[in-house]
N, C-alpha and C positions, 0 to 999 in steps of 0.2 A: 504494500500500500504506500510505503514511503516513496518508492520509485514513481508511482503515479502522480503523487503531489509534485515532485520535482519536475517531471515531464510537463505537467499542466502549467506550472509557473513559467518554465522556459518557453513553452508554446505561447502563453499569453504575452510575455515580454517581447518575443520576437515578432509575432504576427498581430497581436492586439495593438501594440504601440504604432506599428506601421499603418494599420487600417484606421486608427483614430486620427491620423493626419491626412486622410484621403482628400479632404477638401482644400488643403493648402497647396500652394504652388511648389512642386517638387521637380527635381531634375534627376535623370538616371545617368550614371557613369559606368563605363565598362570595366574600370579597374578600381580596386580598393585594397586596403591593407588591413590585416587582422592583427590587433595588438593585444597581447596578453600582459595584463598589469597586475602586479602584486600590491595588495592593500594590507597595510598594517596600521590599524586605527585610522588616523587621518593622514598617513603618509602613503604616497603612491610612487611606484617605480616600474619601469618597463622591463619585463622578462624576455619576451620574444616578439619579433615582428615578422610577418610573412604576407605574401600576396594572397588576395582573396577574390571573391566573385564580384559581379556587378552589384551596384548599390544605388539607392535613391537618397538624396539629401534635400533639405529645404533651403529655399532662397532667403527666407526671413526667419527670425527667431520666434517660432510659434510654440516653443516648449513651455512657455508660461513661467510664472513665479514658482519658487519652491521645488524646482526639479533640476536634476543634473543634465548637462548638455555639453556639446563641444562645437567648435567652429573652426573653419579653415581660413587662414589669413595669408594674403599675398605678401611679397617682400616689401611692398610700399605701404603696408598696413591696412589695405582694403580687406573687408570681410567678404569671402567668396561664397560661403554657405555654412549651414548648420547641420549637425547630426546628433542622434540620440547617444548618450553616454552615461547611462545609469551606473554609478560607482558604488551602489549599495550591494551588500552580500546578505541574502535572506535565506535562512534555514527554516524549512517547514517539516514538521514531524507529525505522523499519524501512526501511532503505535498502540497496540493492545497486547498485554501479556496474559498468561494463563490465570493469573490471580484477579482478572477482571479490572485491573487498573488500566487507565488509558492516559496517554500523553499525546496531546496534539496541539497544533497551533504554529505560528510563525514568529520569528524574531530576527532582528538584524544582528549579524555577527561582525566582529571588528577586524578579522584577519582572513585572508584567502586570496584567490586569484579571480580576476574579472577579465572577460574578453570583450573587446569593443571593435567594431568594424568602422573604419574611417574611409570616406570617399576620397579618391585621388582626383582632385579638381585641377584642371590646367592652371599653372602659375601659382599653385598653392605651395607655400613655404613651410608653414607650421600648423599644427593642430593644437588648439588650446582647449583644455577641459575645465569646466566650471562646476562649483558646488551649488546647492540651492540658494545660497546667500549671494551668488554672483562673484565669488572669489575664484581666481585661477588656482587650480590645484595641481595641474600638470601641463607642461608644454612639450610637444614632440616635434622634432625637425623631420619634415616629410619631403624636403626638397630633392633628395636623392632617389626617391621612389618613382 
């Protein structure tokens, strides 16, 4: 049952978030990069970067207040596009033992690995990641990709 919860959450995050922005102006790119990020409380560091599949990004920041997001910035400082970058780690448990005790629910955990897909937008030099308060929490140079 624990596996079903994890699959359901991943499915909702991947497809639910994408569908919720269906009315906003988005652009498809043929190339993107997959970034594996290590989170340790409020510190973030990049573990691995690899090529990924095509991806859609937003032309305007429609992620709203109180959400994590990222943006692609050109060398001259122009913002080229925005992407989803939820940096929370959530653990959900649905467990029943023989003694008829149950443990279920979700909670945010402070440490682990997060995977984010970043669109490779022409002339993009860096990807900036923001927390819900609007503070930059990670900057990644993407000029060589």
